[in-house]
C-alpha positions in Angstrom: -0.1 0.0 0.0 1.4 3.4 -0.7 2.5 5.7 2.2 -0.2 7.6 3.7 0.6 10.5 6.3 -1.1 10.3 9.6 -3.9 12.9 10.6 -1.4 14.0 13.4 1.4 14.7 10.9 -1.3 16.7 8.9 -2.0 18.6 11.9 1.6 19.4 12.5 2.7 20.5 9.3 -0.8 22.9 9.3 0.2 24.3 12.5 3.9 24.7 11.6 2.9 26.6 8.2 0.5 28.9 10.3 2.9 29.6 13.3 6.4 29.7 11.5 7.9 28.4 14.6 8.5 24.9 16.0 7.9 25.7 19.5 4.7 27.4 19.0 3.3 24.9 16.3 4.2 22.1 19.3 2.3 24.0 21.9 -0.7 24.3 19.6 -0.8 20.7 18.9 -0.2 19.8 22.6 3.1 17.7 22.1 6.5 18.3 22.6 8.7 20.3 20.0 11.0 17.0 19.5 7.9 15.1 18.6 6.6 17.6 16.3 10.1 17.9 14.7 10.6 14.2 14.3 6.8 13.7 12.8 7.5 16.7 10.2 11.0 15.2 9.3 9.5 11.6 8.6 6.7 13.2 6.7 9.4 15.0 4.4 11.5 11.8 4.2 8.5 9.6 3.3 7.3 12.1 0.7 10.9 12.6 -0.8 10.9 16.5 -0.6 11.3 19.1 1.9 8.2 20.8 3.0 9.8 23.5 4.7 12.6 26.0 4.4 14.3 26.3 7.8 15.5 29.9 8.2 17.1 31.4 11.3 14.3 33.8 11.7 11.1 31.7 10.5 9.9 28.4 9.1 8.4 29.0 5.7 6.7 26.3 3.5 8.4 25.4 0.1 6.5 25.5 -3.0 5.5 21.9 -2.5 4.8 22.3 1.2 2.3 25.0 0.5 0.5 22.8 -1.8 0.9 19.9 0.8 -0.4 22.4 3.7 -3.7 23.3 1.4 -4.4 19.7 0.9 -3.9 18.8 4.6 -6.5 21.5 5.5 -8.8 20.1 3.3 -8.4 16.6 4.7 -8.5 17.8 8.2 -11.9 19.7 7.6 -13.2 16.4 5.7 -12.4 14.4 9.1 -14.1 17.2 11.1 -16.9 16.7 8.9 -17.0 13.0 9.4 -17.3 13.3 13.2 -20.1 16.1 12.8 -22.1 13.8 10.6 -22.0 10.9 13.1 -23.3 13.3 15.7 -25.9 14.7 13.6 -28.8 14.3 16.0 -31.9 16.2 14.6 -32.5 17.4 18.1 -29.7 19.8 18.1 -28.4 20.2 14.6 -25.1 19.0 15.4 -24.7 20.7 18.7 -22.3 23.6 17.5 -22.6 25.8 14.4 -19.8 28.3 14.0 -21.8 31.0 12.0 -20.7 34.0 10.1 -23.2 36.5 9.5 -23.2 39.8 7.3 -23.8 42.7 9.8 -26.1 44.5 7.6 -28.6 41.3 7.9 -28.2 39.2 10.8 -28.4 41.9 13.7 -32.1 42.5 12.2 -32.8 39.0 11.6 -31.7 37.2 14.6 -33.9 38.6 17.2 -36.8 37.2 15.6 -35.0 33.7 14.6 -33.1 32.9 17.8 -35.9 32.5 20.5 -37.6 30.0 18.0 -34.4 28.1 17.3 -33.4 27.9 21.0 -36.8 26.4 22.0 -36.7 23.8 19.1 -32.9 22.9 19.7 -32.1 23.7 23.3 -28.6 21.8 22.9 -27.6 23.9 19.9 -24.9 26.5 20.5 -24.5 29.2 17.9 -20.9 30.8 17.6 -21.9 34.1 15.7 -19.2 36.0 14.0 -20.3 39.3 12.2 -18.0 40.4 9.6 -18.0 41.8 6.1 -19.4 39.2 3.5 -16.2 38.9 1.8 -14.2 38.0 4.9 -16.7 35.4 6.1 -16.9 33.6 2.5 -13.1 33.2 3.1 -13.4 32.0 6.5 -16.0 29.4 5.3 -14.0 28.5 2.4 -10.9 27.8 4.8 -12.9 25.9 7.7 -12.8 28.8 10.2 -16.5 28.9 10.2 -19.1 26.1 9.3 -21.5 28.1 7.6 -22.6 31.9 7.0 -25.7 34.0 6.7 -25.6 36.8 4.1 -25.9 37.8 0.4 -25.2 34.8 -2.2 -21.3 34.4 -2.3 -19.1 34.7 -5.2 -17.2 31.5 -5.1 -19.3 29.4 -7.4 -19.2 25.8 -7.1 -16.7 25.7 -4.1 -19.8 26.8 -1.8 -23.4 25.9 -1.6 -25.9 28.7 -1.4 -29.3 28.2 0.1 -31.3 31.1 -0.5 -33.7 32.3 2.0 -35.2 35.4 0.7 -35.1 38.4 -1.4 -34.4 41.6 0.4 -35.3 44.8 -1.3 -32.8 47.9 -1.1 -34.1 51.3 -0.7 -32.6 54.5 -1.5 -32.4 56.9 1.8 -32.6 60.7 1.3 -33.3 63.5 3.7 -36.7 64.5 3.9 -35.9 67.9 2.6 -33.9 66.6 -0.4 -35.7 67.2 -3.9 -36.0 63.7 -4.6 -38.1 63.0 -1.5 -41.1 64.8 -3.1 -40.9 62.6 -6.0 -41.7 59.4 -4.0 -42.5 56.6 -3.1 -40.1 55.6 -6.1 -37.6 57.4 -8.2 -35.8 56.3 -11.4 -32.1 55.4 -11.1 -31.4 58.2 -13.7 -32.8 60.7 -11.1 -29.6 60.2 -9.4 -27.4 61.8 -11.9 -24.7 64.0 -10.2 -26.0 62.9 -6.7 -23.2 62.1 -4.0 -23.7 58.5 -3.3 -22.4 57.4 0.0 -21.6 53.7 0.9 -19.9 51.0 3.1 -16.5 50.0 2.5 -15.0 47.6 0.5 -15.7 43.9 1.4 -19.6 44.7 1.8 -22.0 43.8 -1.1 -23.5 46.9 -0.7 -20.3 48.6 -1.8 -20.8 46.6 -5.1 -24.3 47.5 -5.3 -23.6 51.2 -4.8 -20.7 51.1 -7.3 -23.2 49.4 -9.9 -25.7 51.8 -9.4 -23.5 54.7 -9.6 -22.4 53.4 -13.1 -26.0 53.0 -14.2 -27.1 56.4 -13.2 -24.2 58.5 -13.1 -24.2 59.2 -9.5 -20.8 60.3 -7.7 -19.9 57.4 -5.9 -17.9 59.1 -2.9 -15.5 56.3 -1.8 -13.6 59.0 0.5 -17.0 59.1 2.6 -17.2 55.3 3.2 -19.3 54.4 6.3 -18.1 51.7 9.0 -21.6 50.7 9.5 -25.1 51.5 8.3 -26.0 53.4 11.3 -23.0 55.6 10.3 -24.4 56.0 6.9 -27.7 56.9 8.3 -26.3 59.8 10.2 -24.4 60.9 7.3 -27.5 61.1 5.1 -29.3 62.9 7.8 -26.5 65.6 7.9 -27.1 66.4 4.2 -23.5 64.5 3.1 -25.4 62.6 0.2 -27.6 59.6 -0.3 -27.3 56.0 0.2 -28.5 52.5 -0.3 -30.2 50.7 2.9 -31.3 47.1 3.0 -34.9 46.4 3.9 -34.6 44.9 7.4 -32.4 47.6 8.6 -34.1 50.4 6.9 -37.7 49.2 8.4 -36.1 48.7 11.8 -34.6 52.2 12.1 -37.4 54.4 10.1 -39.8 56.2 12.7 -42.8 58.0 12.0 -42.0 61.6 11.5 -38.3 60.7 11.0 -36.2 62.9 8.8 -35.2 60.1 6.6 -37.1 59.0 3.4 -36.8 55.8 1.8 -37.5 55.3 -2.0 -37.7 52.4 -4.3 -35.3 52.7 -7.3 -36.9 52.0 -10.7 -34.6 50.6 -13.6 -32.1 49.1 -11.5 -31.9 45.6 -9.6 -32.6 47.1 -6.1 -32.8 43.8 -4.3 -30.3 41.2 -3.0 -30.5 37.4 -2.3 -30.0 36.3 1.3 -29.5 33.0 2.5 -26.8 30.4 4.1 -23.7 29.1 2.4 -21.3 26.5 3.3 -18.3 24.4 1.9 -19.9 22.1 -1.0 -18.0 19.3 0.3 -19.1 19.7 3.9 -20.7 16.5 5.5 -23.1 18.7 7.5 -25.2 20.0 4.5 -28.3 18.1 6.0 -28.1 20.0 9.2 -27.8 23.5 7.4 -30.5 22.7 5.4 -32.6 22.1 8.3 -31.4 25.3 9.8 -32.5 27.1 6.6 -36.0 25.6 6.7 -36.4 26.8 10.2 -35.2 30.3 9.2 -37.7 30.5 6.3 -40.3 30.9 8.9 -38.7 33.9 10.4 -38.6 35.3 6.8 -42.1 35.3 6.3 -42.8 36.6 9.7 -40.6 39.7 9.0 -42.3 40.2 5.5 -39.2 39.1 3.4 -40.4 38.0 0.0 -39.4 34.3 -1.1 -39.8 35.2 -4.7 -37.6 37.9 -6.5 -39.3 41.2 -6.5 -39.7 43.0 -9.8 
């Protein structure tokens, strides 16, 4: 039988690649440094090629080593999936889900979802990480997160996307703005020359604003990027420009007599698909599908559409 590395050897090379230090890698793996060093050396001998360049300042993977490390990560993730699949249990959705979430959606969706989810799955633990969609997409790909809730990812076949709903996107303008009088909807062409504020790169709303600016002739001001939807809301109220706001956030913040007016956009795709996504090879797909089915009830309760709005 051809030689096969052990899972411990794979853990050692991944830890060594990530830390760049034998001692630190050994502590992470809860073994002595000589044990880790010997196992890495044996793996290199069996494979017939060095996996690391050993320099005085840092241990760096060779070109072949980088490929081995990437494959080792995938193998270790697959082993984790086997363990999780064996502990499926419809009663707890696997017991623990490390869930990434887009900050423009999750905080306005979870208050309705989580009480119901906890009542039905009392042993389920959710470790929630809020981050820009581009960051959580990468974390799901690399195994740092089990799945994520946010806009449809851009990674194609590497990730499975389970759409929950379509969320409309509104244009927010101050009540005294000339466009406010044209409501409840305006054409995208009416934004020509308007200062369009946006969230920073890595948010899907940044890409949406850039598309809208290109389609309408609006002036997209990247020097006025907001760090959050709340910041954008305040900047719009101060008359610094207009901006895009997703449905759940906008409806949760808008109050009667508010100084903000929300307008529908005509002639531009003012919507985004929201749902869960996970690695296509993840053995816990059935659990994440069940989580999505539970979440569909929340979408209905919040008035989010399951069909694409026109």
